[in-house]
C-alpha positions as CSV (number, residue, x, y, z in Angstrom):
1,M,0.0,0.0,0.0
2,A,1.2,3.5,-0.8
3,I,0.7,7.2,0.2
4,L,-0.4,9.5,-2.6
5,V,0.9,13.0,-2.4
6,T,-0.6,15.5,-4.8
7,G,1.6,18.5,-5.5
8,G,4.5,16.4,-4.3
9,G,7.0,18.3,-6.5
10,G,6.1,21.7,-5.0
11,F,7.7,23.8,-2.3
12,M,5.9,22.2,0.7
13,G,5.0,19.0,-1.0
14,S,8.6,18.0,-1.8
15,S,9.5,18.5,1.9
16,V,6.6,16.3,3.0
17,V,7.6,13.6,0.5
18,S,11.2,13.6,1.7
19,A,10.0,13.2,5.3
20,F,7.8,10.2,4.3
21,L,10.7,8.6,2.4
22,R,13.0,8.9,5.4
23,R,10.4,6.9,7.3
24,G,10.6,4.1,4.7
25,E,7.1,4.8,3.2
26,K,6.2,4.1,-0.4
27,V,5.2,7.4,-1.9
28,V,3.4,8.1,-5.2
29,I,3.7,11.8,-6.2
30,F,1.2,13.1,-8.6
31,G,1.5,16.4,-10.5
32,R,1.4,18.1,-13.9
33,S,5.1,18.7,-14.3
34,L,6.4,15.3,-13.3
35,D,8.2,13.1,-15.8
36,P,7.1,9.5,-15.1
37,T,9.9,8.1,-17.4
38,A,12.6,9.7,-15.3
39,K,14.5,7.3,-13.0
40,S,13.7,8.0,-9.4
41,T,16.6,9.0,-7.2
42,S,14.9,7.6,-4.1
43,E,13.8,4.1,-3.4
44,G,10.1,3.9,-2.7
45,L,9.3,7.1,-4.8
46,I,7.0,6.7,-7.8
47,P,6.3,9.8,-10.0
48,V,3.0,9.9,-11.9
49,R,2.1,12.7,-14.3
50,G,-1.5,13.9,-13.8
51,D,-3.8,16.7,-13.0
52,V,-6.1,16.9,-10.0
53,T,-8.7,18.6,-12.2
54,N,-8.9,15.5,-14.4
55,F,-11.3,13.1,-12.6
56,H,-10.2,10.1,-14.5
57,E,-6.5,10.7,-13.9
58,V,-7.2,11.0,-10.2
59,L,-9.3,7.8,-10.2
60,N,-6.6,5.9,-12.1
61,V,-3.7,6.8,-9.8
62,V,-5.7,5.9,-6.7
63,K,-6.8,2.6,-8.2
64,D,-3.6,1.6,-10.0
65,Y,-1.3,2.0,-7.1
66,G,-3.5,0.7,-4.3
67,I,-3.5,4.0,-2.5
68,E,-4.3,3.7,1.2
69,N,-3.9,7.3,2.3
70,I,-3.8,10.6,0.4
71,V,-2.0,13.8,1.3
72,H,-3.5,16.5,-0.9
73,L,-1.2,19.5,-1.3
74,A,-1.8,20.5,-5.0
75,A,-3.1,24.0,-5.1
76,L,-3.1,27.3,-7.0
77,L,-2.0,29.9,-4.5
78,T,-3.4,33.3,-3.7
79,V,-1.7,35.5,-6.3
80,P,-2.2,33.2,-9.3
81,S,-5.7,32.4,-8.1
82,E,-6.7,36.1,-8.1
83,A,-5.2,36.4,-11.6
84,N,-7.3,33.4,-12.8
85,P,-10.2,32.6,-10.6
86,W,-11.6,30.0,-12.9
87,A,-8.3,28.0,-12.7
88,S,-8.5,28.4,-9.0
89,I,-12.0,26.9,-8.8
90,N,-10.9,23.9,-11.0
91,T,-7.7,23.2,-9.0
92,N,-8.7,24.1,-5.4
93,A,-12.4,23.2,-5.4
94,L,-13.0,20.6,-8.1
95,G,-9.6,19.0,-7.4
96,M,-10.7,18.5,-3.8
97,Y,-13.9,16.8,-4.9
98,N,-12.0,14.5,-7.3
99,I,-9.6,13.5,-4.5
100,L,-12.4,12.7,-2.0
101,E,-14.5,10.9,-4.5
102,A,-11.6,8.7,-5.6
103,A,-10.9,7.9,-2.0
104,R,-14.5,6.9,-1.5
105,L,-14.7,4.8,-4.6
106,F,-11.4,2.9,-4.1
107,G,-11.3,2.6,-0.3
108,A,-8.5,5.1,0.6
109,K,-8.8,5.4,4.4
110,K,-7.4,8.8,5.1
111,V,-7.2,12.2,3.3
112,V,-5.1,15.0,4.8
113,I,-5.0,18.5,3.3
114,A,-3.3,21.8,3.7
115,S,-5.7,24.8,4.0
116,S,-4.7,28.3,4.8
117,M,-4.9,31.3,7.1
118,G,-6.4,33.0,3.9
119,T,-9.8,31.4,4.8
120,F,-10.2,34.2,7.3
121,N,-11.3,37.8,6.5
122,V,-10.4,39.8,9.6
123,T,-8.8,43.0,10.8
124,A,-5.2,43.1,11.9
125,D,-6.2,43.3,15.6
126,T,-8.4,40.1,15.4
127,I,-7.1,37.2,17.4
128,V,-7.7,34.3,15.0
129,T,-8.5,31.0,16.7
130,D,-10.0,27.8,15.5
131,E,-13.4,29.2,16.3
132,T,-13.1,32.4,14.3
133,P,-15.7,32.6,11.5
134,Q,-14.4,32.1,8.0
135,R,-15.6,34.7,5.6
136,P,-13.0,35.0,2.9
137,T,-13.3,37.5,0.0
138,T,-10.6,36.0,-2.2
139,I,-11.3,33.1,-4.6
140,Y,-8.4,31.2,-3.0
141,G,-10.0,31.5,0.4
142,C,-13.4,30.6,-0.8
143,C,-12.2,27.5,-2.5
144,K,-10.2,26.5,0.6
145,V,-13.3,26.8,2.8
146,F,-15.2,24.7,0.3
147,A,-12.5,22.1,0.5
148,E,-12.6,22.0,4.3
149,L,-16.4,21.7,4.4
150,L,-16.5,19.1,1.6
151,G,-14.0,17.0,3.5
152,G,-16.1,17.2,6.6
153,F,-19.1,16.0,4.6
154,Y,-17.2,13.0,3.2
155,H,-16.1,12.2,6.8
156,A,-19.7,12.3,8.1
157,K,-21.4,10.7,5.1
158,F,-18.9,8.1,4.0
159,G,-16.5,7.6,6.9
160,I,-13.4,9.1,5.2
161,D,-10.8,10.0,7.8
162,F,-10.5,13.6,6.7
163,R,-8.2,16.0,8.5
164,G,-6.2,19.1,7.7
165,V,-4.3,22.2,8.9
166,R,-4.6,25.8,8.1
167,V,-1.1,27.1,7.6
168,P,0.2,30.7,8.0
169,H,2.9,32.0,5.6
170,I,5.5,29.2,5.2
171,V,9.1,30.4,5.2
172,G,11.8,28.2,3.6
173,P,14.5,28.2,1.0
174,G,13.6,27.8,-2.6
175,A,10.1,29.3,-2.5
176,K,9.2,30.7,-6.0
177,T,5.5,31.7,-6.1
178,P,5.1,35.5,-5.6
179,S,3.0,36.5,-2.5
180,T,2.9,39.1,0.2
181,G,5.0,37.2,2.6
182,Q,7.8,36.2,0.2
183,Y,9.8,39.2,1.5
184,A,10.8,36.9,4.3
185,P,12.6,34.0,2.4
186,W,13.8,36.2,-0.4
187,S,15.5,38.7,1.9
188,I,17.4,35.9,3.6
189,E,18.4,34.4,0.2
190,A,19.5,37.9,-1.0
191,A,21.7,38.3,2.0
192,V,23.4,34.9,1.5
193,K,24.1,35.8,-2.2
194,G,25.3,39.3,-1.3
195,E,22.6,41.0,-3.3
196,P,20.5,44.0,-2.4
197,F,16.9,43.5,-1.5
198,E,13.9,45.9,-1.0
199,V,11.3,44.8,1.5
200,W,7.9,45.8,0.2
201,V,6.1,46.0,3.5
202,P,6.6,48.5,6.4
203,E,9.1,47.8,9.2
204,G,6.3,47.2,11.7
205,F,4.4,44.7,9.5
206,I,3.5,41.4,11.3
207,L,2.7,38.4,9.2
208,P,2.0,35.1,10.9
209,M,4.7,32.7,9.7
210,L,6.3,29.3,10.5
211,Y,9.5,27.7,9.3
212,V,8.9,25.0,6.6
213,K,10.4,22.3,8.9
214,D,7.9,23.1,11.6
215,V,5.1,23.0,9.0
216,V,6.2,19.6,7.8
217,E,6.5,18.2,11.3
218,G,3.1,19.5,12.2
219,F,1.6,18.0,9.1
220,L,3.1,14.6,9.9
221,A,2.0,14.9,13.5
222,L,-1.6,15.3,12.3
223,Y,-1.2,12.5,9.7
224,D,0.0,10.2,12.5
225,A,-2.4,11.2,15.2
226,P,-4.8,8.5,16.4
227,A,-8.2,8.9,14.9
228,E,-9.8,9.2,18.4
229,K,-7.8,12.4,19.0
230,V,-8.7,14.1,15.8
231,T,-12.1,15.5,16.7
232,S,-12.0,19.0,15.2
233,R,-10.9,17.8,11.7
234,M,-9.5,21.2,10.7
235,Y,-6.8,23.0,12.8
236,N,-5.0,26.3,12.8
237,M,-1.3,25.6,12.8
238,G,-0.3,28.8,14.6
239,Q,2.8,31.0,14.2
240,I,6.2,31.9,15.5
241,T,5.7,33.4,18.9
242,P,6.3,36.2,19.7
243,P,5.3,37.2,16.2
244,P,8.3,39.0,14.5
245,T,7.9,42.3,12.6
246,A,9.5,42.7,9.2
247,K,12.2,44.7,11.0
248,D,12.8,42.0,13.5
249,L,13.4,39.6,10.7
250,V,15.9,41.9,8.9
251,D,17.7,42.6,12.2
252,E,18.1,38.8,12.7
253,I,19.5,38.4,9.2
254,K,22.0,41.2,9.8
255,K,23.3,39.2,12.8
256,H,24.7,36.7,10.3
257,F,25.3,39.2,7.5
258,P,26.1,42.7,9.0
259,Q,26.7,44.1,5.6
260,A,23.4,42.9,4.1
261,R,21.9,45.5,1.8
262,I,18.3,45.1,2.9
263,T,16.1,48.2,2.8
264,F,12.4,49.0,3.3
265,K,10.4,50.4,0.4
266,P,6.7,49.7,1.1
267,D,4.6,49.4,-2.0
268,A,1.2,50.9,-2.7
269,G,-0.7,48.0,-1.2
270,A,1.3,48.0,2.1
271,A,-1.2,50.2,4.0
272,A,-4.1,47.9,3.2
273,L,-2.1,44.9,4.3
274,M,-1.4,46.5,7.7
275,T,-5.2,46.5,8.4
276,T,-6.3,43.2,6.9
277,V,-3.6,40.6,7.9
278,P,-4.1,39.3,11.4
279,K,-1.2,39.6,13.8
280,V,-2.2,36.7,16.0
281,F,-3.0,33.2,14.6
282,R,-3.5,30.7,17.4
283,N,-3.4,26.9,17.4
284,E,-5.1,25.8,20.6
285,K,-7.0,22.8,19.1
286,A,-3.8,21.3,17.5
287,E,-2.0,21.5,20.9
288,Q,-4.9,20.2,22.9
289,E,-6.0,17.3,20.7
290,W,-2.7,16.0,19.2
291,G,0.0,17.8,21.1
292,W,1.6,20.0,18.4
293,R,3.3,23.4,18.6
294,F,6.1,25.1,16.8
295,S,9.8,24.5,17.6
296,Y,11.7,27.1,15.5
297,S,11.9,30.6,16.9
298,L,12.8,33.5,14.6
299,C,16.6,33.1,15.3
300,D,16.4,29.3,14.9
301,M,14.6,29.8,11.6
302,V,17.0,32.3,10.1
303,R,20.0,30.2,11.2
304,D,18.7,27.0,9.8
305,F,17.4,28.7,6.6
306,I,20.9,30.0,5.9
307,A,22.5,26.6,6.3
308,E,19.9,24.9,4.2
309,Y,20.0,27.5,1.4
310,K,23.8,27.3,1.3
311,R,23.6,23.5,1.1
312,M,21.1,23.8,-1.8
313,Q,23.4,26.2,-3.6
314,G,26.5,24.2,-2.9
315,V,28.0,27.0,-0.9
316,A,30.4,26.4,1.9
């Protein structure tokens, strides 16, 4: 039996896949850009080219590989979703339906998803908890709420062990997709490369964030949690505490690279961001029900990020 990971070649997905492989799991990764003819560099890894919006391709991969559990990470993120809402609906909403229906038809036991802090539409001073109403105004947020609710329906109606986490901004080396929070990883990478970087948010901007290694560990903790402990189904993952400002991050980077040329040049949308992005994103349910909280502080994150990015770039 195998684990299916959709979006397994992406930023977060590749880290989740690597973690499963280190545990000796057989993993089938499913995505549009994969080359199924390429020889896998890891034992137990099977690449399958396919699209979560294509119902028959999803059915085939679940049936053909005897999939027992599904980790659904394929998604069109906020910026590309707003640029193409119709593609977002196909990927983020229809793709979720295809995954759940394939699980139902072919007996996959567990479906675990990544949702987002973007499902909340609140003011900056709102303390976001697991009980905060979800009223998104972006197509990305709307599709993610649909995915959460549809998963809950499949659990209640068909007994699928559905569970998922709402992640804040994930900081890690190698992130490519543009977003509001990418000032965080890209400023660290620029410092390592000795390149100048302009941060497009104000110095006092607070964006709930977690280091990618914490997100992966939290995701695996939920995947492994005994069914009797997973009563809420969907969980906020929380954030680095105390939450760092953009200036806190830059100051931490300069402890490692005192000559880093990182400056602040807030763009036109920065004022709106200061009022609509919550500063506090709590994870009480995850801690209470299956005992998870973050491990990497701001200084831990920056230090490990630098080491990992140098390793990826082959820099001593």
